N, C-alpha and C positions, 0 to 999 in steps of 0.2 A: 267184467272188470277183474284184472289180475291182482293177486295178493301182493302186498309190499314185501320186498325181500332184501336180505343182507347178502352181499356177494360171498363172504366167507365168515362163518361164526366159529370162534375158538372156544371150546369148552375146557375149563381149567380142571381137567381130570386125566388120570391115566387108567381109569376103569373102562375097559372096552365095552362092558355091558351097558353102562350109563350112556356112553357115547352113541351106541347103537340105538338106544331108546330115544335119545334126543334127535338123532338123524331121522328116525321114522316119524316122530311127532312134529318135527319142524320142516318136513320136506317141502311144503309150499312156500316157506318163509325164509329159507336159507339155501343159496345155491350150493354151498358146500359146508359140511360140519366136520371140523377136525378137533383133535385133542392134543394133549401134551406128549403123545407118542409119535406124532407126526415129525418127519425129519427136520422140518423147519423150526420145531419147538422142543425137540427131545432133550436138548441140553439146558433147558430152563430149570432153575432150582426147585426143590421141594419147598412148598410154603408151609411153615409150621402153623398148625391150627391152634392158636392160643386163646381163641374166644371161648366164652362160656355158654353161648347159645348158637343155634343153627344160623340165625341172622348174622351174628358177628363173624362166624367162620366163613360163610359164603362171601361176605363183603371183603374179608381179609384176602381170600384166595383170588377173587376177581380183580380187586384193586392192585394187588402185587403183580400179578401176571400182566395186566393191561399197562401198568407203568413201564414194564420191561419192553413189551412189544410195541407200545404206542397205539395199539389197535383196540377193537371192541372185544371184550371177554365176558363170557357167561360162566358163572360158577354155581354149583349146586352143593348145598350141604344138607344131608338128609340122614334119617335114622329111625330107629324103632323105640317107642316109649311104651313100657309095660307098667300098668298101674300098680300091680302087686309088688313091683320092684321100685316103687317111687319114681317112675319115669326112666329108669335104666333100661337098656344101655345108653339111650339118648345120643349125645354128641360123640360118644366113643363107640358107637355101634360097630364100626369097621375094625376097631382094635379091642373089642370086648374081652377076648380071651388072651390078650397079651400082645407083645410087640411083634410076634411072628404069627399073629392070628390069621386064620383062613375062614372062609364062609362056613365050612363044615365045623371047625372048632368053635366058632361063635355060636352056632346053633346048638351044638352039644352042651356048651356051658349054659345057654339060656334054658334049655329043657331041664338041666340038672338043678338050676336055681329055682325052677318052678315045680319041681317034683312033687311037693306036698301042697301045692296051691290048687284048689278045686276050680272047676268051671263055674262061671265064665271067666277066663283069664283075659280080661279086656286089655287092649293095646291099640296103638295107632302108629302108622307110618307118617312121618312128617318130612316135608321138603321145603327149603327156602332157596330161591334163585336170586342171584344178584348180577346185574349187568353194569359194567363199567367201561369207560373209554379213557385211556391214558390216566387211570387212577381216579377219575371222576365218576361218581355214582349216577347212573341213568335211571335206575329203578330196582325195586325188589318185589318179589311175588312169592306167595306161599300156598301150599296145599297140604291136605291131610286125608288119610284114609283110615277109618275106624274099623276095628275087627277084634278078633280074639286069637290067642296062641293055642294051637293044637297040642295034643299029648305025644305026637310022634310026627316025624317028617313024612310028607306025601307029595308026590309030583317031582318031575325032573326038569321043568322049564324054569325060567327066571334065574335069579341069583340072590345072594345074601340070605335074608331071613324068609324069603318067599315060601320055602317048603313047610314052614311052621305057622304061617300067618293066614288066617281065614277071614276074608272080608265080611263085614257086617251083612247079614241077610243071605249068606251063602253057606254051603257045607264044604266047598272045595278050598284048598289053599291057593295062593297066588301062583305057585309052581305048577298048578293044574290048569291054569288059564292059558289060552293062546296069547301070542304077542299082541294081537289086535284087541282082545278082551282086556288085557292088563293095561294097555295104553289108553283105554277109554275111561278107566276109573281110578288109576293109581294116584298116589300122592304127587308124584312127579308130573303126571298128566294134568292134574288140577292146577298145579303151579304154572305149567307151560301154557295152559288155556288162558290164564290171566296175562302171561307174557305176550301171547299172540294178540290179545285184545290191545295191548300197549302198542305193538307194532302196527296194527291196523289204524290206530288213532294218530 
């Protein structure tokens, strides 16, 4: 029995790393996965993330884009929550070090903020997915990955905070995982697993 599939799934992101992960994890469920850098969608506006939670922001993005396109849109809002920083950087994970933030500058700021915090520096990656069609919510799904923040960067795979995040029960950072290893346990993979169960139902 073949898996149910969507002909084309639009991901409301311009982050190529996220799109690649979605394409790999959703391969049997979507004939094609595209994002907002695709020529058909590249002129769509930036959606201001005015929500105060991952849930609100993922719904804002998916609803706004799907209203414009009239099609089905999946949005992801995700980030890192560090207990010693009262949940920061949280929903501003991508902009943690300012308006011109890069992955490297965000990691640098995080390690600086945690400079005097002893181990274990507990944290988690959190992801919320929202699926909408023409502005109507079809469902939301979430996933989390518990771990700790290391004292220095390690590994050159992955993106974002992967080089400083050590999943619970391991000594490697996510940036030392293969793509298949990461896609089996990540916060995004866990949210996608619930999404795929929805598609199958």
